[in-house]
mmCIF file of the C-alpha atoms, coordinates in Angstrom:
data_MODEL
# 
_entry.id   MODEL 
# 
loop_
_atom_site.group_PDB 
_atom_site.id 
_atom_site.type_symbol 
_atom_site.label_atom_id 
_atom_site.label_alt_id 
_atom_site.label_comp_id 
_atom_site.label_asym_id 
_atom_site.label_entity_id 
_atom_site.label_seq_id 
_atom_site.pdbx_PDB_ins_code 
_atom_site.Cartn_x 
_atom_site.Cartn_y 
_atom_site.Cartn_z 
_atom_site.occupancy 
_atom_site.B_iso_or_equiv 
_atom_site.pdbx_formal_charge 
_atom_site.auth_seq_id 
_atom_site.auth_comp_id 
_atom_site.auth_asym_id 
_atom_site.auth_atom_id 
_atom_site.pdbx_PDB_model_num 
ATOM 1  C CA . UNK A 1 1  ? 56.428 97.234  147.913 1.00 0.00 ? 1  UNK A CA 1 
ATOM 2  C CA . UNK A 1 2  ? 52.741 96.320  147.711 1.00 0.00 ? 2  UNK A CA 1 
ATOM 3  C CA . UNK A 1 3  ? 51.809 99.973  147.184 1.00 0.00 ? 3  UNK A CA 1 
ATOM 4  C CA . UNK A 1 4  ? 54.165 100.251 144.234 1.00 0.00 ? 4  UNK A CA 1 
ATOM 5  C CA . UNK A 1 5  ? 52.905 97.013  142.708 1.00 0.00 ? 5  UNK A CA 1 
ATOM 6  C CA . UNK A 1 6  ? 49.251 98.090  143.046 1.00 0.00 ? 6  UNK A CA 1 
ATOM 7  C CA . UNK A 1 7  ? 49.964 101.499 141.527 1.00 0.00 ? 7  UNK A CA 1 
ATOM 8  C CA . UNK A 1 8  ? 51.796 100.004 138.573 1.00 0.00 ? 8  UNK A CA 1 
ATOM 9  C CA . UNK A 1 9  ? 49.203 97.306  137.960 1.00 0.00 ? 9  UNK A CA 1 
ATOM 10 C CA . UNK A 1 10 ? 46.365 99.853  138.071 1.00 0.00 ? 10 UNK A CA 1 
ATOM 11 C CA . UNK A 1 11 ? 48.124 102.123 135.623 1.00 0.00 ? 11 UNK A CA 1 
ATOM 12 C CA . UNK A 1 12 ? 48.864 99.350  133.133 1.00 0.00 ? 12 UNK A CA 1 
ATOM 13 C CA . UNK A 1 13 ? 45.895 97.068  133.775 1.00 0.00 ? 13 UNK A CA 1 
ATOM 14 C CA . UNK A 1 14 ? 45.184 96.543  130.068 1.00 0.00 ? 14 UNK A CA 1 
ATOM 15 C CA . UNK A 1 15 ? 48.782 95.532  129.380 1.00 0.00 ? 15 UNK A CA 1 
ATOM 16 C CA . UNK A 1 16 ? 48.715 93.175  132.353 1.00 0.00 ? 16 UNK A CA 1 
ATOM 17 C CA . UNK A 1 17 ? 45.551 91.541  131.052 1.00 0.00 ? 17 UNK A CA 1 
ATOM 18 C CA . UNK A 1 18 ? 47.024 91.163  127.561 1.00 0.00 ? 18 UNK A CA 1 
ATOM 19 C CA . UNK A 1 19 ? 50.180 89.592  128.983 1.00 0.00 ? 19 UNK A CA 1 
ATOM 20 C CA . UNK A 1 20 ? 48.097 87.171  131.056 1.00 0.00 ? 20 UNK A CA 1 
ATOM 21 C CA . UNK A 1 21 ? 46.067 86.198  127.999 1.00 0.00 ? 21 UNK A CA 1 
ATOM 22 C CA . UNK A 1 22 ? 49.252 85.644  125.999 1.00 0.00 ? 22 UNK A CA 1 
ATOM 23 C CA . UNK A 1 23 ? 50.739 83.395  128.693 1.00 0.00 ? 23 UNK A CA 1 
ATOM 24 C CA . UNK A 1 24 ? 47.607 81.291  129.099 1.00 0.00 ? 24 UNK A CA 1 
ATOM 25 C CA . UNK A 1 25 ? 46.940 81.195  125.350 1.00 0.00 ? 25 UNK A CA 1 
ATOM 26 C CA . UNK A 1 26 ? 50.484 80.071  124.604 1.00 0.00 ? 26 UNK A CA 1 
ATOM 27 C CA . UNK A 1 27 ? 50.243 77.175  127.015 1.00 0.00 ? 27 UNK A CA 1 
ATOM 28 C CA . UNK A 1 28 ? 46.823 76.156  125.665 1.00 0.00 ? 28 UNK A CA 1 
ATOM 29 C CA . UNK A 1 29 ? 48.196 76.294  122.125 1.00 0.00 ? 29 UNK A CA 1 
ATOM 30 C CA . UNK A 1 30 ? 51.192 74.153  123.070 1.00 0.00 ? 30 UNK A CA 1 
ATOM 31 C CA . UNK A 1 31 ? 48.958 71.665  124.878 1.00 0.00 ? 31 UNK A CA 1 
ATOM 32 C CA . UNK A 1 32 ? 46.569 71.407  121.921 1.00 0.00 ? 32 UNK A CA 1 
ATOM 33 C CA . UNK A 1 33 ? 49.487 70.881  119.542 1.00 0.00 ? 33 UNK A CA 1 
ATOM 34 C CA . UNK A 1 34 ? 51.052 68.145  121.668 1.00 0.00 ? 34 UNK A CA 1 
ATOM 35 C CA . UNK A 1 35 ? 47.697 66.346  122.021 1.00 0.00 ? 35 UNK A CA 1 
ATOM 36 C CA . UNK A 1 36 ? 47.125 66.462  118.277 1.00 0.00 ? 36 UNK A CA 1 
ATOM 37 C CA . UNK A 1 37 ? 44.045 68.661  118.509 1.00 0.00 ? 37 UNK A CA 1 
ATOM 38 C CA . UNK A 1 38 ? 45.545 71.127  116.028 1.00 0.00 ? 38 UNK A CA 1 
ATOM 39 C CA . UNK A 1 39 ? 48.068 70.536  113.261 1.00 0.00 ? 39 UNK A CA 1 
ATOM 40 C CA . UNK A 1 40 ? 51.662 71.716  113.340 1.00 0.00 ? 40 UNK A CA 1 
ATOM 41 C CA . UNK A 1 41 ? 50.908 74.119  110.489 1.00 0.00 ? 41 UNK A CA 1 
ATOM 42 C CA . UNK A 1 42 ? 48.070 75.739  112.414 1.00 0.00 ? 42 UNK A CA 1 
ATOM 43 C CA . UNK A 1 43 ? 50.212 76.007  115.519 1.00 0.00 ? 43 UNK A CA 1 
ATOM 44 C CA . UNK A 1 44 ? 53.013 77.596  113.494 1.00 0.00 ? 44 UNK A CA 1 
ATOM 45 C CA . UNK A 1 45 ? 50.562 80.141  112.052 1.00 0.00 ? 45 UNK A CA 1 
ATOM 46 C CA . UNK A 1 46 ? 49.492 81.054  115.573 1.00 0.00 ? 46 UNK A CA 1 
ATOM 47 C CA . UNK A 1 47 ? 53.084 81.491  116.743 1.00 0.00 ? 47 UNK A CA 1 
ATOM 48 C CA . UNK A 1 48 ? 53.826 78.238  118.568 1.00 0.00 ? 48 UNK A CA 1 
ATOM 49 C CA . UNK A 1 49 ? 57.337 76.784  118.363 1.00 0.00 ? 49 UNK A CA 1 
ATOM 50 C CA . UNK A 1 50 ? 57.758 74.281  115.551 1.00 0.00 ? 50 UNK A CA 1 
ATOM 51 C CA . UNK A 1 51 ? 58.890 71.353  117.670 1.00 0.00 ? 51 UNK A CA 1 
ATOM 52 C CA . UNK A 1 52 ? 56.215 68.674  117.723 1.00 0.00 ? 52 UNK A CA 1 
ATOM 53 C CA . UNK A 1 53 ? 56.401 66.847  121.010 1.00 0.00 ? 53 UNK A CA 1 
ATOM 54 C CA . UNK A 1 54 ? 59.167 69.182  122.110 1.00 0.00 ? 54 UNK A CA 1 
ATOM 55 C CA . UNK A 1 55 ? 60.192 69.721  125.677 1.00 0.00 ? 55 UNK A CA 1 
ATOM 56 C CA . UNK A 1 56 ? 57.803 69.502  128.569 1.00 0.00 ? 56 UNK A CA 1 
ATOM 57 C CA . UNK A 1 57 ? 56.493 72.448  130.518 1.00 0.00 ? 57 UNK A CA 1 
ATOM 58 C CA . UNK A 1 58 ? 58.713 73.517  133.383 1.00 0.00 ? 58 UNK A CA 1 
ATOM 59 C CA . UNK A 1 59 ? 57.396 74.083  136.878 1.00 0.00 ? 59 UNK A CA 1 
ATOM 60 C CA . UNK A 1 60 ? 58.176 77.799  136.646 1.00 0.00 ? 60 UNK A CA 1 
ATOM 61 C CA . UNK A 1 61 ? 56.120 78.091  133.453 1.00 0.00 ? 61 UNK A CA 1 
ATOM 62 C CA . UNK A 1 62 ? 53.244 76.320  135.148 1.00 0.00 ? 62 UNK A CA 1 
ATOM 63 C CA . UNK A 1 63 ? 53.453 78.704  138.117 1.00 0.00 ? 63 UNK A CA 1 
ATOM 64 C CA . UNK A 1 64 ? 53.409 81.751  135.838 1.00 0.00 ? 64 UNK A CA 1 
ATOM 65 C CA . UNK A 1 65 ? 50.507 80.436  133.775 1.00 0.00 ? 65 UNK A CA 1 
ATOM 66 C CA . UNK A 1 66 ? 48.586 79.438  136.896 1.00 0.00 ? 66 UNK A CA 1 
ATOM 67 C CA . UNK A 1 67 ? 48.988 82.899  138.405 1.00 0.00 ? 67 UNK A CA 1 
ATOM 68 C CA . UNK A 1 68 ? 47.968 84.526  135.126 1.00 0.00 ? 68 UNK A CA 1 
ATOM 69 C CA . UNK A 1 69 ? 44.898 82.297  134.852 1.00 0.00 ? 69 UNK A CA 1 
ATOM 70 C CA . UNK A 1 70 ? 43.882 83.112  138.425 1.00 0.00 ? 70 UNK A CA 1 
ATOM 71 C CA . UNK A 1 71 ? 44.223 86.854  137.759 1.00 0.00 ? 71 UNK A CA 1 
ATOM 72 C CA . UNK A 1 72 ? 42.057 86.533  134.644 1.00 0.00 ? 72 UNK A CA 1 
ATOM 73 C CA . UNK A 1 73 ? 39.407 84.567  136.535 1.00 0.00 ? 73 UNK A CA 1 
ATOM 74 C CA . UNK A 1 74 ? 39.449 87.068  139.403 1.00 0.00 ? 74 UNK A CA 1 
ATOM 75 C CA . UNK A 1 75 ? 39.035 89.981  136.969 1.00 0.00 ? 75 UNK A CA 1 
ATOM 76 C CA . UNK A 1 76 ? 36.185 88.229  135.167 1.00 0.00 ? 76 UNK A CA 1 
ATOM 77 C CA . UNK A 1 77 ? 34.386 87.540  138.444 1.00 0.00 ? 77 UNK A CA 1 
ATOM 78 C CA . UNK A 1 78 ? 34.759 91.123  139.606 1.00 0.00 ? 78 UNK A CA 1 
ATOM 79 C CA . UNK A 1 79 ? 33.396 92.409  136.270 1.00 0.00 ? 79 UNK A CA 1 
ATOM 80 C CA . UNK A 1 80 ? 30.448 90.002  136.512 1.00 0.00 ? 80 UNK A CA 1 
ATOM 81 C CA . UNK A 1 81 ? 29.502 91.325  139.963 1.00 0.00 ? 81 UNK A CA 1 
ATOM 82 C CA . UNK A 1 82 ? 29.176 94.909  138.706 1.00 0.00 ? 82 UNK A CA 1 
# 
C-alpha cells in the first residue's frame, strides 16, 4: 500500500501541494474571521462560509489540517536544503 501511495503522490505532487494549501488556508481564513481580524465581507470574497461565529472546528478537520501543514513544512525544508 505504501508503494502505491508514494507512486500516486509523486505523480500528482503539485495537486497534493495545492490541496494542502487550500486546507491550511481555509482554516486560517476561518480563524481570522472568527477572531475579527478580517471582516465578513472579505471572508465571503475569499470563499469562507458566511456564518460569523459558526460552528467550531472538528477534531477530524484539525487532524487533516495538521497533516497538511506538516507536509507543507517538510516540503519547504527539503527544498531549502537543495
